PDB file of N, CA, C and O in Angstrom:
ATOM      1  N   MET A   1       0.838  -1.168   0.000  1.00  0.00           N
ATOM      2  CA  MET A   1       0.000   0.000   0.000  1.00  0.00           C
ATOM      3  C   MET A   1       0.893   1.244   0.000  1.00  0.00           C
ATOM      4  O   MET A   1       1.759   1.372   0.865  1.00  0.00           O
ATOM      5  N   PRO A   2       0.702   2.150  -0.940  1.00  0.00           N
ATOM      6  CA  PRO A   2       1.506   3.363  -0.973  1.00  0.00           C
ATOM      7  C   PRO A   2       1.283   4.206   0.283  1.00  0.00           C
ATOM      8  O   PRO A   2       0.149   4.424   0.710  1.00  0.00           O
ATOM      9  N   SER A   3       2.366   4.663   0.851  1.00  0.00           N
ATOM     10  CA  SER A   3       2.279   5.457   2.067  1.00  0.00           C
ATOM     11  C   SER A   3       3.590   6.196   2.288  1.00  0.00           C
ATOM     12  O   SER A   3       4.663   5.698   1.951  1.00  0.00           O
ATOM     13  N   LEU A   4       3.489   7.383   2.855  1.00  0.00           N
ATOM     14  CA  LEU A   4       4.687   8.122   3.246  1.00  0.00           C
ATOM     15  C   LEU A   4       4.955   7.955   4.739  1.00  0.00           C
ATOM     16  O   LEU A   4       5.852   8.592   5.289  1.00  0.00           O
ATOM     17  N   ASP A   5       4.180   7.103   5.385  1.00  0.00           N
ATOM     18  CA  ASP A   5       4.363   6.854   6.805  1.00  0.00           C
ATOM     19  C   ASP A   5       5.558   5.930   7.004  1.00  0.00           C
ATOM     20  O   ASP A   5       5.523   4.755   6.636  1.00  0.00           O
ATOM     21  N   ARG A   6       6.607   6.477   7.588  1.00  0.00           N
ATOM     22  CA  ARG A   6       7.853   5.732   7.770  1.00  0.00           C
ATOM     23  C   ARG A   6       7.648   4.477   8.606  1.00  0.00           C
ATOM     24  O   ARG A   6       8.171   3.415   8.268  1.00  0.00           O
ATOM     25  N   GLU A   7       6.903   4.587   9.679  1.00  0.00           N
ATOM     26  CA  GLU A   7       6.737   3.451  10.585  1.00  0.00           C
ATOM     27  C   GLU A   7       6.041   2.267   9.923  1.00  0.00           C
ATOM     28  O   GLU A   7       6.355   1.118  10.234  1.00  0.00           O
ATOM     29  N   SER A   8       5.108   2.526   9.022  1.00  0.00           N
ATOM     30  CA  SER A   8       4.445   1.403   8.350  1.00  0.00           C
ATOM     31  C   SER A   8       5.440   0.614   7.504  1.00  0.00           C
ATOM     32  O   SER A   8       5.340  -0.609   7.402  1.00  0.00           O
ATOM     33  N   HIS A   9       6.398   1.310   6.899  1.00  0.00           N
ATOM     34  CA  HIS A   9       7.424   0.618   6.110  1.00  0.00           C
ATOM     35  C   HIS A   9       8.390  -0.137   7.013  1.00  0.00           C
ATOM     36  O   HIS A   9       8.797  -1.254   6.695  1.00  0.00           O
ATOM     37  N   VAL A  10       8.754   0.467   8.133  1.00  0.00           N
ATOM     38  CA  VAL A  10       9.645  -0.210   9.083  1.00  0.00           C
ATOM     39  C   VAL A  10       8.985  -1.500   9.581  1.00  0.00           C
ATOM     40  O   VAL A  10       9.633  -2.546   9.631  1.00  0.00           O
ATOM     41  N   GLU A  11       7.715  -1.434   9.944  1.00  0.00           N
ATOM     42  CA  GLU A  11       7.001  -2.621  10.416  1.00  0.00           C
ATOM     43  C   GLU A  11       6.907  -3.683   9.324  1.00  0.00           C
ATOM     44  O   GLU A  11       7.078  -4.871   9.594  1.00  0.00           O
ATOM     45  N   ALA A  12       6.638  -3.258   8.098  1.00  0.00           N
ATOM     46  CA  ALA A  12       6.546  -4.214   6.991  1.00  0.00           C
ATOM     47  C   ALA A  12       7.886  -4.904   6.765  1.00  0.00           C
ATOM     48  O   ALA A  12       7.939  -6.118   6.564  1.00  0.00           O
ATOM     49  N   ILE A  13       8.964  -4.133   6.799  1.00  0.00           N
ATOM     50  CA  ILE A  13      10.306  -4.691   6.608  1.00  0.00           C
ATOM     51  C   ILE A  13      10.618  -5.706   7.696  1.00  0.00           C
ATOM     52  O   ILE A  13      11.122  -6.792   7.409  1.00  0.00           O
ATOM     53  N   GLU A  14      10.323  -5.360   8.938  1.00  0.00           N
ATOM     54  CA  GLU A  14      10.582  -6.288  10.046  1.00  0.00           C
ATOM     55  C   GLU A  14       9.801  -7.584   9.871  1.00  0.00           C
ATOM     56  O   GLU A  14      10.339  -8.671  10.082  1.00  0.00           O
ATOM     57  N   GLY A  15       8.549  -7.471   9.490  1.00  0.00           N
ATOM     58  CA  GLY A  15       7.727  -8.664   9.286  1.00  0.00           C
ATOM     59  C   GLY A  15       8.235  -9.531   8.149  1.00  0.00           C
ATOM     60  O   GLY A  15       8.257 -10.757   8.256  1.00  0.00           O
ATOM     61  N   MET A  16       8.644  -8.891   7.058  1.00  0.00           N
ATOM     62  CA  MET A  16       9.157  -9.663   5.931  1.00  0.00           C
ATOM     63  C   MET A  16      10.503 -10.307   6.262  1.00  0.00           C
ATOM     64  O   MET A  16      10.771 -11.431   5.839  1.00  0.00           O
ATOM     65  N   ARG A  17      11.338  -9.612   7.006  1.00  0.00           N
ATOM     66  CA  ARG A  17      12.619 -10.211   7.416  1.00  0.00           C
ATOM     67  C   ARG A  17      12.379 -11.428   8.311  1.00  0.00           C
ATOM     68  O   ARG A  17      13.078 -12.434   8.192  1.00  0.00           O
ATOM     69  N   ASP A  18      11.402 -11.337   9.196  1.00  0.00           N
ATOM     70  CA  ASP A  18      11.053 -12.488  10.036  1.00  0.00           C
ATOM     71  C   ASP A  18      10.624 -13.664   9.165  1.00  0.00           C
ATOM     72  O   ASP A  18      10.993 -14.808   9.432  1.00  0.00           O
ATOM     73  N   GLN A  19       9.849 -13.382   8.132  1.00  0.00           N
ATOM     74  CA  GLN A  19       9.379 -14.446   7.242  1.00  0.00           C
ATOM     75  C   GLN A  19      10.547 -15.052   6.467  1.00  0.00           C
ATOM     76  O   GLN A  19      10.602 -16.270   6.293  1.00  0.00           O
ATOM     77  N   VAL A  20      11.474 -14.230   6.004  1.00  0.00           N
ATOM     78  CA  VAL A  20      12.661 -14.739   5.308  1.00  0.00           C
ATOM     79  C   VAL A  20      13.448 -15.663   6.234  1.00  0.00           C
ATOM     80  O   VAL A  20      13.880 -16.741   5.826  1.00  0.00           O
ATOM     81  N   ARG A  21      13.632 -15.233   7.488  1.00  0.00           N
ATOM     82  CA  ARG A  21      14.350 -16.083   8.458  1.00  0.00           C
ATOM     83  C   ARG A  21      13.636 -17.421   8.638  1.00  0.00           C
ATOM     84  O   ARG A  21      14.281 -18.467   8.705  1.00  0.00           O
ATOM     85  N   LEU A  22      12.317 -17.387   8.717  1.00  0.00           N
ATOM     86  CA  LEU A  22      11.542 -18.616   8.869  1.00  0.00           C
ATOM     87  C   LEU A  22      11.736 -19.522   7.657  1.00  0.00           C
ATOM     88  O   LEU A  22      11.932 -20.728   7.807  1.00  0.00           O
ATOM     89  N   TYR A  23      11.682 -18.949   6.463  1.00  0.00           N
ATOM     90  CA  TYR A  23      11.914 -19.738   5.244  1.00  0.00           C
ATOM     91  C   TYR A  23      13.290 -20.398   5.301  1.00  0.00           C
ATOM     92  O   TYR A  23      13.427 -21.589   5.024  1.00  0.00           O
ATOM     93  N   LEU A  24      14.299 -19.623   5.657  1.00  0.00           N
ATOM     94  CA  LEU A  24      15.658 -20.165   5.696  1.00  0.00           C
ATOM     95  C   LEU A  24      15.783 -21.259   6.750  1.00  0.00           C
ATOM     96  O   LEU A  24      16.425 -22.283   6.520  1.00  0.00           O
ATOM     97  N   LYS A  25      15.168 -21.037   7.901  1.00  0.00           N
ATOM     98  CA  LYS A  25      15.203 -22.031   8.983  1.00  0.00           C
ATOM     99  C   LYS A  25      14.530 -23.329   8.552  1.00  0.00           C
ATOM    100  O   LYS A  25      14.973 -24.416   8.921  1.00  0.00           O
ATOM    101  N   GLN A  26      13.461 -23.213   7.772  1.00  0.00           N
ATOM    102  CA  GLN A  26      12.732 -24.389   7.309  1.00  0.00           C
ATOM    103  C   GLN A  26      13.365 -25.028   6.082  1.00  0.00           C
ATOM    104  O   GLN A  26      12.904 -26.065   5.605  1.00  0.00           O
ATOM    105  N   GLY A  27      14.423 -24.404   5.572  1.00  0.00           N
ATOM    106  CA  GLY A  27      15.115 -24.966   4.423  1.00  0.00           C
ATOM    107  C   GLY A  27      14.412 -24.726   3.098  1.00  0.00           C
ATOM    108  O   GLY A  27      14.664 -25.429   2.119  1.00  0.00           O
ATOM    109  N   ILE A  28      13.534 -23.738   3.067  1.00  0.00           N
ATOM    110  CA  ILE A  28      12.846 -23.418   1.824  1.00  0.00           C
ATOM    111  C   ILE A  28      13.844 -22.776   0.869  1.00  0.00           C
ATOM    112  O   ILE A  28      14.558 -21.842   1.235  1.00  0.00           O
ATOM    113  N   SER A  29      13.885 -23.276  -0.333  1.00  0.00           N
ATOM    114  CA  SER A  29      14.851 -22.815  -1.327  1.00  0.00           C
ATOM    115  C   SER A  29      14.612 -21.362  -1.703  1.00  0.00           C
ATOM    116  O   SER A  29      13.474 -20.903  -1.801  1.00  0.00           O
ATOM    117  N   ASP A  30      15.714 -20.651  -1.911  1.00  0.00           N
ATOM    118  CA  ASP A  30      15.582 -19.266  -2.356  1.00  0.00           C
ATOM    119  C   ASP A  30      15.169 -19.177  -3.823  1.00  0.00           C
ATOM    120  O   ASP A  30      15.042 -18.084  -4.375  1.00  0.00           O
ATOM    121  N   GLU A  31      14.965 -20.315  -4.438  1.00  0.00           N
ATOM    122  CA  GLU A  31      14.494 -20.358  -5.823  1.00  0.00           C
ATOM    123  C   GLU A  31      12.981 -20.511  -5.917  1.00  0.00           C
ATOM    124  O   GLU A  31      12.430 -20.457  -7.016  1.00  0.00           O
ATOM    125  N   THR A  32      12.297 -20.701  -4.796  1.00  0.00           N
ATOM    126  CA  THR A  32      10.842 -20.870  -4.850  1.00  0.00           C
ATOM    127  C   THR A  32      10.182 -19.537  -5.185  1.00  0.00           C
ATOM    128  O   THR A  32      10.685 -18.480  -4.805  1.00  0.00           O
ATOM    129  N   PRO A  33       9.055 -19.587  -5.899  1.00  0.00           N
ATOM    130  CA  PRO A  33       8.361 -18.342  -6.252  1.00  0.00           C
ATOM    131  C   PRO A  33       7.967 -17.510  -5.029  1.00  0.00           C
ATOM    132  O   PRO A  33       8.057 -16.283  -5.073  1.00  0.00           O
ATOM    133  N   ALA A  34       7.541 -18.138  -3.960  1.00  0.00           N
ATOM    134  CA  ALA A  34       7.133 -17.395  -2.762  1.00  0.00           C
ATOM    135  C   ALA A  34       8.313 -16.654  -2.152  1.00  0.00           C
ATOM    136  O   ALA A  34       8.179 -15.502  -1.738  1.00  0.00           O
ATOM    137  N   TYR A  35       9.453 -17.301  -2.097  1.00  0.00           N
ATOM    138  CA  TYR A  35      10.652 -16.668  -1.546  1.00  0.00           C
ATOM    139  C   TYR A  35      11.084 -15.494  -2.411  1.00  0.00           C
ATOM    140  O   TYR A  35      11.415 -14.426  -1.895  1.00  0.00           O
ATOM    141  N   ARG A  36      11.081 -15.688  -3.715  1.00  0.00           N
ATOM    142  CA  ARG A  36      11.476 -14.605  -4.626  1.00  0.00           C
ATOM    143  C   ARG A  36      10.519 -13.425  -4.533  1.00  0.00           C
ATOM    144  O   ARG A  36      10.947 -12.271  -4.538  1.00  0.00           O
ATOM    145  N   GLN A  37       9.222 -13.714  -4.449  1.00  0.00           N
ATOM    146  CA  GLN A  37       8.231 -12.647  -4.316  1.00  0.00           C
ATOM    147  C   GLN A  37       8.449 -11.883  -3.013  1.00  0.00           C
ATOM    148  O   GLN A  37       8.386 -10.654  -2.988  1.00  0.00           O
ATOM    149  N   LEU A  38       8.703 -12.606  -1.949  1.00  0.00           N
ATOM    150  CA  LEU A  38       8.927 -11.986  -0.651  1.00  0.00           C
ATOM    151  C   LEU A  38      10.167 -11.092  -0.674  1.00  0.00           C
ATOM    152  O   LEU A  38      10.132  -9.976  -0.156  1.00  0.00           O
ATOM    153  N   THR A  39      11.246 -11.563  -1.259  1.00  0.00           N
ATOM    154  CA  THR A  39      12.469 -10.763  -1.278  1.00  0.00           C
ATOM    155  C   THR A  39      12.321  -9.537  -2.183  1.00  0.00           C
ATOM    156  O   THR A  39      12.915  -8.494  -1.912  1.00  0.00           O
ATOM    157  N   ARG A  40      11.534  -9.657  -3.257  1.00  0.00           N
ATOM    158  CA  ARG A  40      11.264  -8.473  -4.094  1.00  0.00           C
ATOM    159  C   ARG A  40      10.444  -7.447  -3.324  1.00  0.00           C
ATOM    160  O   ARG A  40      10.713  -6.248  -3.398  1.00  0.00           O
ATOM    161  N   ALA A  41       9.449  -7.917  -2.588  1.00  0.00           N
ATOM    162  CA  ALA A  41       8.626  -7.012  -1.781  1.00  0.00           C
ATOM    163  C   ALA A  41       9.472  -6.352  -0.695  1.00  0.00           C
ATOM    164  O   ALA A  41       9.319  -5.161  -0.421  1.00  0.00           O
ATOM    165  N   LEU A  42      10.351  -7.114  -0.088  1.00  0.00           N
ATOM    166  CA  LEU A  42      11.243  -6.582   0.945  1.00  0.00           C
ATOM    167  C   LEU A  42      12.151  -5.499   0.352  1.00  0.00           C
ATOM    168  O   LEU A  42      12.333  -4.442   0.956  1.00  0.00           O
ATOM    169  N   ALA A  43      12.704  -5.756  -0.797  1.00  0.00           N
ATOM    170  CA  ALA A  43      13.559  -4.764  -1.453  1.00  0.00           C
ATOM    171  C   ALA A  43      12.767  -3.498  -1.778  1.00  0.00           C
ATOM    172  O   ALA A  43      13.275  -2.389  -1.618  1.00  0.00           O
ATOM    173  N   GLY A  44      11.536  -3.660  -2.229  1.00  0.00           N
ATOM    174  CA  GLY A  44      10.693  -2.501  -2.530  1.00  0.00           C
ATOM    175  C   GLY A  44      10.380  -1.681  -1.294  1.00  0.00           C
ATOM    176  O   GLY A  44      10.411  -0.451  -1.336  1.00  0.00           O
ATOM    177  N   ALA A  45      10.079  -2.352  -0.197  1.00  0.00           N
ATOM    178  CA  ALA A  45       9.793  -1.650   1.058  1.00  0.00           C
ATOM    179  C   ALA A  45      11.035  -0.924   1.565  1.00  0.00           C
ATOM    180  O   ALA A  45      10.941   0.189   2.081  1.00  0.00           O
ATOM    181  N   GLN A  46      12.188  -1.550   1.419  1.00  0.00           N
ATOM    182  CA  GLN A  46      13.436  -0.904   1.834  1.00  0.00           C
ATOM    183  C   GLN A  46      13.718   0.322   0.961  1.00  0.00           C
ATOM    184  O   GLN A  46      14.170   1.353   1.458  1.00  0.00           O
ATOM    185  N   GLN A  47      13.451   0.202  -0.332  1.00  0.00           N
ATOM    186  CA  GLN A  47      13.656   1.329  -1.242  1.00  0.00           C
ATOM    187  C   GLN A  47      12.703   2.473  -0.887  1.00  0.00           C
ATOM    188  O   GLN A  47      13.107   3.636  -0.873  1.00  0.00           O
ATOM    189  N   ALA A  48      11.453   2.149  -0.603  1.00  0.00           N
ATOM    190  CA  ALA A  48      10.484   3.175  -0.210  1.00  0.00           C
ATOM    191  C   ALA A  48      10.931   3.876   1.064  1.00  0.00           C
ATOM    192  O   ALA A  48      10.821   5.097   1.174  1.00  0.00           O
ATOM    193  N   LEU A  49      11.428   3.121   2.015  1.00  0.00           N
ATOM    194  CA  LEU A  49      11.909   3.705   3.267  1.00  0.00           C
ATOM    195  C   LEU A  49      13.087   4.643   3.008  1.00  0.00           C
ATOM    196  O   LEU A  49      13.168   5.716   3.605  1.00  0.00           O
ATOM    197  N   THR A  50      13.982   4.253   2.139  1.00  0.00           N
ATOM    198  CA  THR A  50      15.112   5.108   1.778  1.00  0.00           C
ATOM    199  C   THR A  50      14.618   6.404   1.140  1.00  0.00           C
ATOM    200  O   THR A  50      15.114   7.482   1.466  1.00  0.00           O
ATOM    201  N   LEU A  51      13.658   6.309   0.246  1.00  0.00           N
ATOM    202  CA  LEU A  51      13.124   7.503  -0.400  1.00  0.00           C
ATOM    203  C   LEU A  51      12.437   8.416   0.610  1.00  0.00           C
ATOM    204  O   LEU A  51      12.565   9.637   0.531  1.00  0.00           O
ATOM    205  N   ILE A  52      11.718   7.837   1.546  1.00  0.00           N
ATOM    206  CA  ILE A  52      11.068   8.629   2.600  1.00  0.00           C
ATOM    207  C   ILE A  52      12.122   9.345   3.429  1.00  0.00           C
ATOM    208  O   ILE A  52      11.998  10.536   3.714  1.00  0.00           O
ATOM    209  N   ASP A  53      13.155   8.614   3.812  1.00  0.00           N
ATOM    210  CA  ASP A  53      14.214   9.207   4.639  1.00  0.00           C
ATOM    211  C   ASP A  53      14.999  10.274   3.900  1.00  0.00           C
ATOM    212  O   ASP A  53      15.500  11.211   4.523  1.00  0.00           O
ATOM    213  N   ASP A  54      15.118  10.152   2.584  1.00  0.00           N
ATOM    214  CA  ASP A  54      15.928  11.085   1.797  1.00  0.00           C
ATOM    215  C   ASP A  54      15.137  12.276   1.265  1.00  0.00           C
ATOM    216  O   ASP A  54      15.727  13.211   0.725  1.00  0.00           O
ATOM    217  N   ARG A  55      13.824  12.258   1.406  1.00  0.00           N
ATOM    218  CA  ARG A  55      13.030  13.358   0.833  1.00  0.00           C
ATOM    219  C   ARG A  55      13.277  14.637   1.622  1.00  0.00           C
ATOM    220  O   ARG A  55      13.521  14.602   2.828  1.00  0.00           O
ATOM    221  N   PRO A  56      13.210  15.765   0.921  1.00  0.00           N
ATOM    222  CA  PRO A  56      13.394  17.044   1.608  1.00  0.00           C
ATOM    223  C   PRO A  56      12.316  17.252   2.661  1.00  0.00           C
ATOM    224  O   PRO A  56      11.143  16.950   2.439  1.00  0.00           O
ATOM    225  N   LYS A  57      12.720  17.756   3.777  1.00  0.00           N
ATOM    226  CA  LYS A  57      11.781  18.018   4.863  1.00  0.00           C
ATOM    227  C   LYS A  57      11.143  19.382   4.636  1.00  0.00           C
ATOM    228  O   LYS A  57      11.812  20.341   4.251  1.00  0.00           O
ATOM    229  N   ASN A  58       9.848  19.452   4.877  1.00  0.00           N
ATOM    230  CA  ASN A  58       9.127  20.714   4.750  1.00  0.00           C
ATOM    231  C   ASN A  58       9.176  21.431   6.090  1.00  0.00           C
ATOM    232  O   ASN A  58       8.554  20.994   7.059  1.00  0.00           O
ATOM    233  N   HIS A  59       9.902  22.508   6.143  1.00  0.00           N
ATOM    234  CA  HIS A  59      10.039  23.253   7.397  1.00  0.00           C
ATOM    235  C   HIS A  59       9.100  24.447   7.407  1.00  0.00           C
ATOM    236  O   HIS A  59       9.346  25.424   8.114  1.00  0.00           O
ATOM    237  N   GLY A  60       8.016  24.377   6.621  1.00  0.00           N
ATOM    238  CA  GLY A  60       7.070  25.446   6.413  1.00  0.00           C
ATOM    239  C   GLY A  60       6.562  26.116   7.564  1.00  0.00           C
ATOM    240  O   GLY A  60       5.752  27.034   7.436  1.00  0.00           O
TER     241      GLY A  60
END
């Protein structure tokens, strides 16, 4: 979901990282479609967080 709320992205990243750890612990291959989809989503959330952090602050 598109959002400029930093905390929602931080929470999403934490949840996805937990899921990646679970996949790895269970021995799920990094070649499975679910794993690849999850890592793409994680990368997107991290990129969004970077863009939020780097955007100019409005000191209006």
